[in-house]
N, C-alpha and C positions, 0 to 999 in steps of 0.2 A: 504494500500500500504506500503510495507516494505521500510525502508531506507537502507537496507543492499544490498551489491553487492557481487557477486561471481566471482572469477577469478581462472580458472583452472591452476594448476601447472604441474602435471604429473601423469601418471599411472605407477607404478613400483612395482614389486613383489606382485601383487594382491591387492595393496592399491592405491586408487585414492586420490590424495592430491589437495586441493584447498585453497584459501584464502578468508575469509569472512571479509569485511570491512564495517564500518558504524559508526554512531555517538554514538552507544550504549555504556554505561559505564559498564553495566552488560553483562555477557556472553550471547549471543543470544541463543534461543532455535531453533535448526536446526533439520529437519527430512529429511531423504533420503528414497525414495520409489522406489521399483522395482515391476512391475506387481501389483500395488496397495497394496503392503505389505511393512511395515517398514523394512528397512535394519538394522539388529542389529550390535552393536559394533562400531558405529561411535564415533569419539572423536573430541572435539573442544578444542584447547589449545591456550592460548595467544601467539601471534606472536612476541612479543617484542615491538610492537608499539601500543600505545593506539588506541582502536577502530579497531584492527585487530586480527583475530584468524585464526589458521590453522585447516582446516577440513580434517580429515582422514577417508576414507570410505573403509572398507575391502570388497572386492568383494566376495559374497557368492558363494560357489562351484556350487550350483544349477543354478546359472546365467551363468555359462560357458557352453554354448550349441550353437548349430547351430543357425544362424540367428542374428538378431539385438536385443540387450538388452538395454533398456533405463532406466536410473536411474535419477529420478527427485529430485531436492533439494528444500525444502520449508522452509520458516520462519514459525515456529509453532505458533508464536504470532498472526498472522493474516492469516495463510495459503496461503501466497503469494509465488508464484513460483519464485525462485531465478535463476534457470537455470537447465540444465540437461547435462548428459554425456552418451555416447553410447559405447557399445562394439559390435563388429561384428566378428563372428567366423564361420568357416565351410562354408556350402553351403548357399548362400544368393541369393534371387531373388528380384530384384527391391528394393535394400537395402534403397535407399533414401526415397522411398514412405513408406516403412514399418517404418522407423525411424520417419517420420512425423506423421504417424498414431499413433504410440506409444506415441509421445509427446502430440498429441491432446487428447488421452485417459487419460494421466496423468493430463493434465489441466482440462479436463471435470470432472474427479474424484475429483479434488481439489475444483472445483466450486460446485459440488453436495454437498460435505461436508459443505462448507461455507453456501450454501443456506439452508440446513437442520438445521444448527446451528442457522442461522438467524431466521428461522421459529420457532424454539423452544424458542429462547430468546424473540421474539415478540408475541408469542402465536398465530401466524398465521398458518393456516393449508393448 
């Protein structure tokens, strides 16, 4: 379980900005995933207050498409989900349901990776 918290700030000019807070003295390892692929180009910079960092996530052009796009934010240290943000564009049907399904898929993918890692580490098959 991560001790980090995620607080959204805004989405502006194709960049989603959030604040990561926690007791960590070292910069946390953060991963953002879209459709189970790591989003490239994210940056994490000190926010000026100890234990706080600004997370900047550039929205990839291929994610700007009809429907609901979900971006999940993870603490890479233990693959804990810190939260998610969504983009909705164009034609959408039952956007709320699709959003929930995408979030569930992201969580399930995270759990599968953690379970496989646990099996490798413990030698269980």
